[in-house]
VEXMI-168770 format. One record per residue (C-alpha): x, y, z; residue in one letter. Coordinates in pm, 1 decimal. Layout:
N
[pt [X, Y, Z], "a"]
...
REM end
This chain:
479
[pt [1013.3, 1549.9, -3033.9], "m"]
[pt [1086.7, 1574.9, -2661.6], "q"]
[pt [957.4, 1301.8, -2431.4], "l"]
[pt [986.6, 1457.9, -2088.1], "q"]
[pt [898.6, 1283.3, -1763.2], "l"]
[pt [920.2, 1406.0, -1406.1], "f"]
[pt [1094.8, 1193.2, -1137.3], "p"]
[pt [787.2, 998.7, -1016.7], "k"]
[pt [680.0, 932.2, -1376.8], "q"]
[pt [1033.8, 819.7, -1458.6], "t"]
[pt [1018.9, 577.7, -1166.1], "l"]
[pt [713.3, 413.3, -1321.6], "a"]
[pt [869.5, 411.9, -1669.6], "f"]
[pt [1191.4, 243.6, -1553.5], "t"]
[pt [1043.5, 19.5, -1281.8], "s"]
[pt [1132.2, -349.4, -1285.6], "l"]
[pt [768.7, -427.2, -1205.8], "a"]
[pt [556.4, -553.9, -1493.3], "t"]
[pt [208.8, -478.9, -1349.3], "e"]
[pt [194.5, -122.9, -1221.6], "i"]
[pt [-72.7, 106.9, -1086.2], "l"]
[pt [38.0, 469.3, -1098.2], "y"]
[pt [-165.9, 747.8, -947.0], "g"]
[pt [-399.1, 828.7, -667.0], "g"]
[pt [-432.3, 1206.1, -663.7], "a"]
[pt [-567.8, 1424.5, -941.3], "a"]
[pt [-303.0, 1602.5, -1144.6], "g"]
[pt [-30.8, 1342.1, -1088.9], "g"]
[pt [47.0, 1314.3, -1459.3], "g"]
[pt [-97.5, 967.9, -1522.2], "k"]
[pt [-214.2, 1021.0, -1879.9], "s"]
[pt [102.7, 1203.7, -1986.3], "h"]
[pt [312.4, 916.7, -1849.0], "l"]
[pt [115.4, 667.9, -2057.8], "m"]
[pt [152.5, 867.5, -2379.2], "r"]
[pt [524.9, 924.1, -2335.3], "v"]
[pt [586.9, 561.2, -2236.4], "a"]
[pt [382.7, 433.6, -2530.7], "a"]
[pt [573.1, 648.3, -2780.2], "v"]
[pt [915.1, 571.9, -2628.9], "a"]
[pt [857.4, 196.4, -2630.7], "w"]
[pt [720.1, 205.8, -2985.0], "c"]
[pt [1036.4, 381.7, -3099.2], "i"]
[pt [1277.7, 155.3, -2910.1], "d"]
[pt [1108.3, -182.2, -2965.6], "v"]
[pt [1020.8, -242.8, -3333.9], "p"]
[pt [688.4, -419.8, -3376.9], "g"]
[pt [564.2, -368.1, -3022.1], "i"]
[pt [184.7, -354.4, -2980.3], "q"]
[pt [64.8, -104.7, -2719.1], "v"]
[pt [-304.8, -99.9, -2624.9], "y"]
[pt [-439.8, 205.5, -2440.4], "i"]
[pt [-789.0, 170.2, -2288.9], "f"]
[pt [-1049.6, 403.3, -2146.5], "r"]
[pt [-1396.0, 277.2, -2059.2], "r"]
[pt [-1558.2, 503.6, -2322.7], "q"]
[pt [-1406.7, 611.8, -2652.0], "y"]
[pt [-1513.0, 975.2, -2613.7], "g"]
[pt [-1307.0, 1000.4, -2294.7], "d"]
[pt [-1014.2, 827.5, -2463.3], "l"]
[pt [-1011.7, 1072.5, -2754.5], "f"]
[pt [-1056.1, 1382.0, -2538.4], "a"]
[pt [-788.4, 1276.0, -2291.3], "n"]
[pt [-521.0, 1128.1, -2518.7], "h"]
[pt [-564.6, 1278.7, -2862.5], "m"]
[pt [-660.7, 1640.5, -2808.1], "e"]
[pt [-479.8, 1922.8, -2628.4], "g"]
[pt [-119.4, 2046.3, -2631.1], "p"]
[pt [19.3, 1719.1, -2490.2], "s"]
[pt [-212.2, 1477.9, -2674.2], "g"]
[pt [-89.3, 1234.5, -2935.8], "f"]
[pt [-188.4, 1463.9, -3224.9], "l"]
[pt [35.1, 1740.5, -3093.1], "s"]
[pt [305.7, 1515.5, -2948.2], "l"]
[pt [360.7, 1331.7, -3275.7], "l"]
[pt [285.6, 1614.7, -3521.5], "s"]
[pt [644.0, 1656.5, -3645.7], "e"]
[pt [687.6, 1284.1, -3699.8], "w"]
[pt [354.6, 1266.1, -3881.4], "v"]
[pt [463.5, 1549.0, -4114.1], "e"]
[pt [794.1, 1370.1, -4175.1], "a"]
[pt [613.5, 1045.3, -4259.5], "g"]
[pt [751.0, 841.1, -3971.0], "y"]
[pt [413.5, 805.5, -3801.4], "v"]
[pt [62.0, 763.5, -3938.6], "k"]
[pt [-242.2, 838.2, -3724.7], "i"]
[pt [-554.1, 671.9, -3861.1], "n"]
[pt [-861.8, 768.6, -3663.3], "l"]
[pt [-1086.7, 546.2, -3873.3], "s"]
[pt [-931.4, 233.5, -3722.8], "d"]
[pt [-803.4, 400.8, -3403.8], "n"]
[pt [-438.2, 316.5, -3457.0], "k"]
[pt [-112.1, 506.3, -3447.0], "i"]
[pt [141.2, 327.7, -3670.3], "r"]
[pt [517.1, 378.0, -3653.6], "f"]
[pt [764.0, 329.6, -3936.7], "w"]
[pt [918.2, 25.0, -3761.1], "n"]
[pt [596.4, -174.9, -3731.7], "g"]
[pt [508.1, -62.9, -3378.9], "s"]
[pt [143.6, 29.9, -3320.1], "v"]
[pt [-49.3, 215.1, -3049.2], "i"]
[pt [-407.4, 81.7, -3042.3], "h"]
[pt [-666.0, 327.3, -2906.7], "l"]
[pt [-930.7, 111.1, -2739.0], "c"]
[pt [-1241.1, 127.4, -2526.8], "h"]
[pt [-1444.6, -136.2, -2341.4], "c"]
[pt [-1766.8, 31.3, -2233.4], "q"]
[pt [-1966.4, -286.2, -2167.3], "h"]
[pt [-1841.2, -611.2, -2019.2], "e"]
[pt [-1930.9, -798.0, -2338.8], "k"]
[pt [-1699.5, -563.2, -2531.7], "d"]
[pt [-1398.3, -738.6, -2381.0], "r"]
[pt [-1449.0, -1024.1, -2625.4], "f"]
[pt [-1350.5, -792.1, -2911.7], "k"]
[pt [-994.5, -841.7, -2788.4], "y"]
[pt [-1011.5, -1221.6, -2765.7], "q"]
[pt [-743.0, -1268.9, -3030.8], "g"]
[pt [-523.9, -972.6, -2942.0], "a"]
[pt [-158.1, -1016.4, -2855.2], "e"]
[pt [-96.2, -726.1, -2621.2], "i"]
[pt [266.9, -651.3, -2546.0], "h"]
[pt [188.6, -344.2, -2335.3], "v"]
[pt [-152.5, -296.0, -2174.8], "l"]
[pt [-231.5, 55.4, -2054.3], "m"]
[pt [-559.7, 127.2, -1877.9], "i"]
[pt [-643.0, 487.8, -1796.5], "d"]
[pt [-876.2, 532.7, -1496.1], "e"]
[pt [-866.1, 168.2, -1392.0], "l"]
[pt [-1140.3, 216.2, -1131.2], "t"]
[pt [-1387.5, 278.6, -1414.8], "h"]
[pt [-1343.8, -86.7, -1513.7], "f"]
[pt [-1477.0, -401.2, -1352.0], "t"]
[pt [-1248.0, -672.2, -1221.3], "d"]
[pt [-1386.8, -906.8, -1486.9], "k"]
[pt [-1280.2, -679.3, -1774.1], "i"]
[pt [-935.0, -624.8, -1626.0], "y"]
[pt [-869.3, -995.4, -1573.0], "r"]
[pt [-974.8, -1072.5, -1929.2], "f"]
[pt [-749.4, -804.3, -2079.4], "l"]
[pt [-457.9, -911.9, -1859.6], "r"]
[pt [-503.3, -1261.2, -2000.4], "n"]
[pt [-434.2, -1112.4, -2346.1], "r"]
[pt [-98.1, -973.4, -2232.5], "v"]
[pt [168.0, -1199.2, -2382.1], "r"]
[pt [494.5, -1190.9, -2571.9], "l"]
[pt [611.1, -1397.6, -2866.6], "s"]
[pt [829.3, -1330.6, -3167.8], "g"]
[pt [937.1, -985.0, -3049.1], "l"]
[pt [1306.3, -894.8, -3035.0], "d"]
[pt [1344.6, -705.3, -2708.0], "i"]
[pt [1651.6, -476.5, -2681.4], "p"]
[pt [1893.8, -564.0, -2401.6], "a"]
[pt [1799.8, -262.1, -2187.5], "k"]
[pt [1437.5, -379.9, -2176.7], "y"]
[pt [1498.5, -750.0, -2113.8], "k"]
[pt [1253.3, -883.6, -1856.7], "g"]
[pt [1032.1, -572.1, -1866.9], "l"]
[pt [784.7, -696.3, -2129.2], "f"]
[pt [505.0, -790.1, -2154.0], "p"]
[pt [396.9, -507.0, -1930.8], "r"]
[pt [88.2, -347.2, -1775.5], "i"]
[pt [71.9, 18.5, -1677.0], "l"]
[pt [-250.7, 150.0, -1526.4], "c"]
[pt [-345.9, 487.9, -1388.3], "g"]
[pt [-636.2, 587.0, -1167.5], "s"]
[pt [-781.8, 808.2, -897.3], "n"]
[pt [-980.5, 662.4, -607.4], "p"]
[pt [-1352.3, 612.1, -666.9], "g"]
[pt [-1567.8, 458.6, -936.5], "g"]
[pt [-1727.7, 120.3, -983.2], "v"]
[pt [-1391.1, -56.3, -955.3], "g"]
[pt [-1259.2, 123.0, -646.4], "h"]
[pt [-1292.0, -177.0, -415.5], "t"]
[pt [-1120.3, -435.9, -634.5], "w"]
[pt [-844.5, -196.1, -743.6], "v"]
[pt [-772.9, -107.6, -380.8], "k"]
[pt [-764.9, -473.7, -273.6], "s"]
[pt [-547.6, -567.3, -574.1], "t"]
[pt [-288.8, -289.6, -576.2], "f"]
[pt [-313.6, -77.0, -260.3], "i"]
[pt [-377.9, -310.2, 32.6], "d"]
[pt [-148.0, -615.0, -16.7], "p"]
[pt [194.0, -447.1, 16.1], "k"]
[pt [344.4, -109.5, 109.0], "p"]
[pt [356.2, 146.8, -168.6], "e"]
[pt [650.7, 116.9, -410.5], "l"]
[pt [728.2, -243.2, -303.7], "e"]
[pt [762.9, -482.3, -596.9], "i"]
[pt [635.1, -834.4, -536.3], "y"]
[pt [532.4, -1138.9, -735.9], "r"]
[pt [154.6, -1179.5, -754.7], "a"]
[pt [16.6, -1529.5, -708.6], "s"]
[pt [-51.6, -1744.1, -1013.5], "d"]
[pt [-427.6, -1698.2, -982.9], "d"]
[pt [-359.9, -1322.4, -982.9], "e"]
[pt [-160.3, -1336.4, -1304.8], "g"]
[pt [185.0, -1401.2, -1159.7], "g"]
[pt [334.3, -1068.4, -1270.3], "m"]
[pt [563.9, -836.0, -1073.3], "l"]
[pt [316.0, -595.8, -915.4], "r"]
[pt [373.1, -245.3, -778.1], "q"]
[pt [171.6, 54.6, -665.9], "y"]
[pt [338.6, 390.4, -729.8], "i"]
[pt [148.4, 675.3, -562.4], "p"]
[pt [143.9, 1010.3, -740.4], "a"]
[pt [29.7, 1345.3, -606.5], "k"]
[pt [-5.2, 1689.2, -759.6], "m"]
[pt [335.9, 1777.5, -619.5], "s"]
[pt [485.5, 1504.7, -841.1], "d"]
[pt [372.4, 1702.1, -1148.1], "n"]
[pt [536.5, 2047.5, -1120.7], "p"]
[pt [419.2, 2132.1, -1471.8], "k"]
[pt [62.0, 2149.1, -1342.9], "l"]
[pt [157.3, 2397.6, -1071.8], "a"]
[pt [340.6, 2603.2, -1333.0], "e"]
[pt [59.1, 2602.6, -1589.6], "d"]
[pt [-236.3, 2616.7, -1348.7], "d"]
[pt [-131.5, 2741.6, -1001.4], "p"]
[pt [-494.4, 2770.5, -886.3], "d"]
[pt [-586.8, 2406.5, -956.9], "y"]
[pt [-540.8, 2299.7, -594.8], "e"]
[pt [-773.9, 2577.2, -481.0], "k"]
[pt [-1045.7, 2446.4, -711.5], "r"]
[pt [-1002.9, 2100.5, -561.8], "l"]
[pt [-1051.8, 2246.3, -214.5], "k"]
[pt [-1365.6, 2405.7, -352.5], "g"]
[pt [-1524.7, 2061.6, -383.4], "l"]
[pt [-1662.5, 2140.2, -38.1], "g"]
[pt [-1636.8, 1792.2, 111.1], "d"]
[pt [-1323.5, 1722.1, 313.5], "e"]
[pt [-1322.4, 1353.9, 218.1], "a"]
[pt [-1344.7, 1427.0, -152.6], "l"]
[pt [-1068.5, 1685.4, -125.8], "v"]
[pt [-841.3, 1427.3, 41.2], "r"]
[pt [-918.9, 1172.1, -228.4], "a"]
[pt [-838.0, 1408.5, -513.3], "m"]
[pt [-557.7, 1610.7, -355.2], "k"]
[pt [-374.8, 1336.6, -163.1], "d"]
[pt [-488.3, 1020.3, -341.1], "g"]
[pt [-646.4, 880.3, -23.9], "d"]
[pt [-774.8, 533.1, -118.3], "w"]
[pt [-967.3, 506.2, 207.2], "n"]
[pt [-1200.2, 769.5, 63.6], "i"]
[pt [-1385.7, 691.3, -258.0], "a"]
[pt [-1437.2, 994.0, -478.0], "l"]
[pt [-1805.7, 1036.3, -551.4], "g"]
[pt [-1899.9, 747.6, -322.0], "a"]
[pt [-2262.0, 731.4, -214.1], "f"]
[pt [-2183.7, 741.7, 158.5], "f"]
[pt [-1864.2, 952.5, 143.2], "a"]
[pt [-2010.5, 1253.2, 322.2], "d"]
[pt [-2171.6, 1054.2, 605.5], "v"]
[pt [-1914.9, 778.5, 660.6], "w"]
[pt [-1706.3, 893.3, 959.0], "k"]
[pt [-1498.5, 586.4, 1050.0], "p"]
[pt [-1354.3, 735.8, 1367.4], "g"]
[pt [-1703.2, 761.8, 1516.6], "r"]
[pt [-1904.0, 496.8, 1331.9], "i"]
[pt [-1663.1, 202.1, 1369.0], "i"]
[pt [-1669.4, 66.1, 1724.3], "l"]
[pt [-1448.1, -178.7, 1914.8], "p"]
[pt [-1622.9, -494.9, 2026.4], "h"]
[pt [-1820.9, -461.1, 2350.0], "f"]
[pt [-2066.2, -676.1, 2544.1], "k"]
[pt [-2423.9, -653.4, 2416.7], "i"]
[pt [-2684.3, -611.8, 2694.7], "p"]
[pt [-2925.2, -903.8, 2706.5], "n"]
[pt [-3216.1, -658.7, 2680.1], "t"]
[pt [-3113.8, -559.5, 2326.7], "w"]
[pt [-3286.0, -733.2, 2040.7], "r"]
[pt [-3054.9, -930.4, 1807.4], "v"]
[pt [-3150.9, -1036.4, 1455.2], "d"]
[pt [-2990.8, -1078.4, 1115.6], "r"]
[pt [-3040.4, -969.9, 754.4], "s"]
[pt [-2936.3, -1149.9, 438.8], "f"]
[pt [-2855.0, -1103.0, 71.0], "d"]
[pt [-2836.9, -1425.7, -129.0], "w"]
[pt [-2542.1, -1510.6, -351.0], "g"]
[pt [-2365.3, -1816.6, -484.8], "s"]
[pt [-2142.5, -1724.2, -780.2], "a"]
[pt [-2148.4, -1380.6, -621.0], "k"]
[pt [-2094.3, -1355.0, -243.4], "p"]
[pt [-2383.3, -1392.8, -3.6], "s"]
[pt [-2395.9, -1147.7, 286.9], "a"]
[pt [-2532.3, -1203.7, 637.0], "t"]
[pt [-2522.1, -930.0, 899.9], "i"]
[pt [-2611.1, -975.6, 1267.3], "w"]
[pt [-2765.7, -667.1, 1426.6], "w"]
[pt [-2825.1, -542.0, 1777.6], "a"]
[pt [-3111.9, -295.5, 1818.1], "e"]
[pt [-3059.0, -74.3, 2121.0], "t"]
[pt [-3312.4, 3.7, 2394.7], "d"]
[pt [-3134.8, 295.6, 2562.1], "g"]
[pt [-2934.2, 82.3, 2807.6], "t"]
[pt [-2593.7, 233.3, 2879.5], "e"]
[pt [-2290.8, 24.6, 2778.7], "v"]
[pt [-1916.3, 44.3, 2836.9], "e"]
[pt [-1721.8, 84.2, 2512.1], "i"]
[pt [-1350.2, -4.8, 2541.1], "p"]
[pt [-1136.7, 305.0, 2501.5], "g"]
[pt [-1439.3, 532.5, 2490.7], "r"]
[pt [-1612.3, 484.6, 2822.0], "g"]
[pt [-1986.2, 465.4, 2899.7], "p"]
[pt [-2233.6, 550.7, 2627.2], "f"]
[pt [-2609.6, 526.5, 2585.6], "a"]
[pt [-2713.0, 472.2, 2225.3], "f"]
[pt [-3050.3, 631.2, 2142.8], "p"]
[pt [-3330.3, 374.3, 2151.3], "r"]
[pt [-3380.5, 214.5, 1809.1], "g"]
[pt [-3018.6, 250.9, 1698.0], "s"]
[pt [-2868.7, -35.7, 1497.2], "l"]
[pt [-2523.3, -183.1, 1549.1], "i"]
[pt [-2374.9, -436.8, 1307.5], "a"]
[pt [-2213.1, -678.5, 1552.9], "i"]
[pt [-2098.1, -953.2, 1314.9], "s"]
[pt [-2105.1, -1052.7, 949.0], "e"]
[pt [-2052.2, -1344.9, 715.6], "d"]
[pt [-1945.6, -1274.6, 358.7], "y"]
[pt [-1900.5, -1580.8, 140.1], "t"]
[pt [-1627.5, -1464.1, -95.5], "w"]
[pt [-1326.2, -1655.9, -223.0], "n"]
[pt [-1082.8, -1376.9, -141.8], "g"]
[pt [-1138.9, -1200.2, -472.3], "k"]
[pt [-1372.0, -899.6, -484.4], "p"]
[pt [-1725.6, -989.9, -590.7], "d"]
[pt [-1660.3, -1363.8, -632.5], "e"]
[pt [-1855.2, -1611.7, -419.5], "g"]
[pt [-1790.2, -1959.0, -280.2], "l"]
[pt [-2080.4, -2115.2, -475.6], "r"]
[pt [-2234.9, -2264.1, -162.0], "l"]
[pt [-2581.5, -2414.1, -187.7], "h"]
[pt [-2857.1, -2306.8, 47.7], "s"]
[pt [-2818.6, -2582.0, 308.0], "t"]
[pt [-2439.7, -2536.8, 327.8], "e"]
[pt [-2492.7, -2167.8, 387.1], "l"]
[pt [-2760.5, -2229.7, 650.8], "a"]
[pt [-2526.9, -2462.0, 844.0], "r"]
[pt [-2254.1, -2199.9, 819.8], "r"]
[pt [-2488.6, -1937.8, 966.8], "i"]
[pt [-2591.2, -2169.7, 1250.6], "k"]
[pt [-2225.9, -2242.4, 1328.8], "e"]
[pt [-2142.2, -1871.4, 1345.4], "i"]
[pt [-2439.3, -1804.7, 1570.5], "e"]
[pt [-2317.0, -2076.8, 1801.9], "g"]
[pt [-1987.7, -1890.8, 1838.7], "k"]
[pt [-2130.2, -1541.7, 1890.2], "l"]
[pt [-2172.8, -1600.8, 2261.3], "g"]
[pt [-2500.6, -1413.0, 2289.1], "l"]
[pt [-2743.5, -1495.6, 2565.9], "s"]
[pt [-3047.0, -1359.5, 2385.4], "q"]
[pt [-3246.5, -1517.8, 2105.6], "m"]
[pt [-3138.9, -1437.8, 1749.8], "i"]
[pt [-3449.7, -1342.6, 1554.0], "h"]
[pt [-3502.3, -1384.6, 1179.9], "p"]
[pt [-3467.8, -1059.1, 990.5], "g"]
[pt [-3527.6, -940.0, 634.4], "p"]
[pt [-3372.0, -1118.2, 339.0], "a"]
[pt [-3347.2, -1082.6, -37.0], "d"]
[pt [-3690.1, -1185.2, -168.4], "n"]
[pt [-3528.3, -1391.1, -444.5], "a"]
[pt [-3480.5, -1670.2, -189.9], "i"]
[pt [-3857.4, -1731.3, -195.7], "y"]
[pt [-3867.5, -1810.3, -569.2], "d"]
[pt [-3988.2, -2169.1, -609.4], "v"]
[pt [-3827.3, -2413.3, -850.0], "q"]
[pt [-3915.9, -2782.5, -858.4], "d"]
[pt [-4126.9, -2731.5, -547.9], "g"]
[pt [-3836.6, -2590.6, -346.2], "k"]
[pt [-3698.6, -2248.8, -263.8], "s"]
[pt [-3374.9, -2129.5, -105.7], "i"]
[pt [-3577.2, -2004.7, 190.6], "a"]
[pt [-3750.7, -2338.4, 246.6], "s"]
[pt [-3422.3, -2530.9, 220.8], "e"]
[pt [-3255.0, -2300.4, 474.0], "m"]
[pt [-3553.5, -2331.1, 707.7], "e"]
[pt [-3500.8, -2708.6, 720.8], "k"]
[pt [-3165.0, -2634.6, 888.4], "i"]
[pt [-3333.6, -2394.1, 1128.5], "g"]
[pt [-3253.3, -2062.5, 959.3], "v"]
[pt [-3562.3, -1852.1, 890.6], "r"]
[pt [-3605.5, -1510.3, 729.9], "w"]
[pt [-3861.7, -1235.3, 674.8], "i"]
[pt [-3933.6, -1089.4, 333.3], "r"]
[pt [-3759.5, -759.6, 265.5], "s"]
[pt [-3945.1, -451.1, 151.5], "d"]
[pt [-3952.5, -450.3, -229.1], "k"]
[pt [-4236.2, -200.3, -272.6], "s"]
[pt [-4198.2, 75.9, -535.6], "p"]
[pt [-3931.7, 322.9, -427.6], "g"]
[pt [-3812.6, 100.9, -140.9], "s"]
[pt [-3457.1, 76.2, -274.4], "r"]
[pt [-3398.6, 451.0, -292.3], "v"]
[pt [-3583.7, 505.5, 35.7], "n"]
[pt [-3368.0, 240.7, 200.7], "g"]
[pt [-3044.4, 406.2, 91.6], "w"]
[pt [-3174.4, 742.2, 209.2], "d"]
[pt [-3259.5, 595.9, 549.2], "h"]
[pt [-2911.9, 442.2, 575.7], "m"]
[pt [-2755.0, 778.5, 501.0], "r"]
[pt [-2971.5, 942.6, 765.2], "k"]
[pt [-2878.9, 686.6, 1031.3], "m"]
[pt [-2506.3, 708.9, 950.7], "l"]
[pt [-2531.3, 1085.9, 975.8], "k"]
[pt [-2714.9, 1052.0, 1308.5], "n"]
[pt [-2429.1, 836.9, 1439.3], "a"]
[pt [-2171.5, 1110.0, 1376.8], "a"]
[pt [-2348.6, 1447.2, 1376.2], "p"]
[pt [-2148.0, 1765.7, 1317.5], "t"]
[pt [-2214.2, 2136.8, 1306.3], "d"]
[pt [-2163.3, 2353.1, 997.3], "e"]
[pt [-1792.9, 2381.1, 1072.8], "e"]
[pt [-1747.4, 2005.2, 1103.6], "g"]
[pt [-1721.8, 1991.3, 1481.6], "n"]
[pt [-1865.4, 1681.7, 1651.0], "a"]
[pt [-2206.1, 1712.8, 1816.2], "l"]
[pt [-2371.8, 1484.0, 2073.3], "p"]
[pt [-2563.9, 1185.3, 1937.4], "v"]
[pt [-2938.2, 1236.7, 1989.0], "e"]
[pt [-3117.5, 1038.2, 1715.7], "e"]
[pt [-3109.7, 663.2, 1635.0], "p"]
[pt [-2796.9, 592.7, 1434.1], "g"]
[pt [-2612.4, 315.4, 1253.9], "l"]
[pt [-2279.3, 182.9, 1387.3], "w"]
[pt [-2046.0, -100.2, 1284.5], "v"]
[pt [-1822.1, -311.6, 1507.5], "m"]
[pt [-1463.4, -333.9, 1387.3], "d"]
[pt [-1485.6, -709.6, 1321.5], "n"]
[pt [-1728.9, -640.9, 1032.9], "c"]
[pt [-1444.6, -594.7, 788.2], "r"]
[pt [-1644.0, -640.7, 468.5], "h"]
[pt [-1892.5, -370.7, 565.2], "i"]
[pt [-1595.0, -146.6, 637.5], "i"]
[pt [-1422.0, -251.7, 314.3], "r"]
[pt [-1709.2, -209.1, 70.8], "t"]
[pt [-1967.8, 34.2, 208.9], "l"]
[pt [-1757.5, 354.3, 197.9], "p"]
[pt [-1648.7, 284.3, -159.9], "a"]
[pt [-1987.7, 223.3, -322.8], "l"]
[pt [-2035.6, 467.2, -613.6], "p"]
[pt [-2350.0, 649.9, -710.2], "r"]
[pt [-2536.8, 539.2, -1019.8], "d"]
[pt [-2446.6, 798.8, -1282.9], "e"]
[pt [-2801.5, 790.6, -1420.0], "n"]
[pt [-2976.4, 766.7, -1082.5], "k"]
[pt [-2792.0, 986.2, -830.8], "p"]
[pt [-3015.4, 870.7, -543.4], "d"]
[pt [-2915.2, 508.2, -600.8], "d"]
[pt [-2598.9, 297.7, -584.8], "i"]
[pt [-2440.4, 158.7, -900.9], "d"]
[pt [-2557.6, -203.0, -910.2], "t"]
[pt [-2238.2, -307.8, -1092.2], "k"]
[pt [-2041.0, -237.9, -774.1], "a"]
[pt [-1979.5, -489.1, -493.9], "e"]
[pt [-2302.4, -402.3, -314.5], "d"]
[pt [-2412.3, -733.0, -158.2], "h"]
[pt [-2338.1, -653.0, 205.0], "i"]
[pt [-2479.5, -304.1, 156.0], "a"]
[pt [-2801.9, -460.5, 29.6], "d"]
[pt [-2818.9, -679.0, 340.7], "a"]
[pt [-2777.2, -366.4, 554.1], "a"]
[pt [-3042.1, -178.7, 356.5], "r"]
[pt [-3296.1, -459.8, 405.4], "y"]
[pt [-3254.3, -429.8, 782.6], "r"]
[pt [-3257.3, -50.8, 798.3], "v"]
[pt [-3566.5, -33.3, 576.3], "a"]
[pt [-3757.5, -313.8, 747.7], "a"]
[pt [-4099.6, -208.6, 876.4], "p"]
[pt [-4094.0, -168.9, 1252.6], "k"]
[pt [-4354.5, -436.5, 1309.2], "r"]
[pt [-4148.7, -693.6, 1111.0], "s"]
[pt [-3844.2, -675.2, 1334.2], "v"]
[pt [-3998.2, -623.6, 1678.1], "t"]
[pt [-4291.8, -863.0, 1680.0], "s"]
[pt [-4277.3, -1114.8, 1964.2], "s"]
[pt [-4454.2, -1369.4, 1742.7], "k"]
[pt [-4146.0, -1436.6, 1531.0], "l"]
[pt [-4016.8, -1708.1, 1761.2], "g"]
[pt [-3667.2, -1854.8, 1735.4], "g"]
[pt [-3399.3, -1862.9, 1472.1], "t"]
REM end
């Protein structure tokens, strides 16, 4: 049996890091690395327990068991010789020395509890962005080491986590913020205790790092280019984590044109805010300026007249604790005071009007509602549109306005802006962080996957979809 790795795969196999994300581009050899590493460590470390995960078992079997480089083929000679037993009834590959490769899946979040008692020496997760942060943190908590005699050449390298993934999917945002954003690629650093405290590293891999693919399938890159969308091609070909493969807004999110430097808002523009409630999950407040055609001076870009009725996100408040999709658990009055404080610092001369909010804040319990408690502090809202079809219609309208903000011809050349669009100031970092990465719902392609970090997108959708009369009426009064 030959266990061959290419240089970039070897770097991941021999790295001193103990929590590794390998990948980025399609065809970088992620799955092959995992299989070879799993087999090599099982041979060298008697009794080691390696757990390989995919979100669904069907994907796990098709990707790791079948084909000329799958486990069935890779280990065939050793199986015939009696050194290895592959038992598909209990999804385990057992080695003569007590080492085991566990073939696992965790389709639903509740499935993570099946591994409550597991002692995982090596955790491998294939396509990490298919998993939620909650599942990953739970499985990482099961990674431990006791009673295992580690050979000298592996001292300090176990327990170990090796993940592989392309950009995109429900977990794109948290994977990017965990592995891609904190440090430069290839740098090894100690994660904080509340992040598991392991030695973390991101090792990017591109198609060029897997010469076997070019040898076996020289036309694969051409098929990637045939995806048709430049952003998707960059994500798959180059492993660009700033582009989420299959993201709902990928084809209309043009950051170079949509993201604006801060500029002075004319006092004739109407300013309001929209809101999505959260406590254990983040709440999201966005302040909007609705344009009236007045020309403005944009730093670095010169004078520009936004079409009347365009929306610009000028500020935001996202109550997270620094971890994707985790809130600060503020109660309604704390949040209202926070909003009032931010509005005091915005430096706007015009009145800030109440805008649409998540209708859940109007639910009454013990004679009180979140909306009524916030109103006591002086923060009022308007009900959002929750009529049948409003969610899908809202997303469609957002896509249209983003497209209007950065129109192009059939060849991708920029065209003048003529219709009301949607822009974002560069201080709105959570809109910029989460909106481009939101994945489509696999079962509802016109909707966003609700398991993703969609709170600030919901706040934006409420505003974009608000009936005209609800956001322009002069009877709304103050804040």
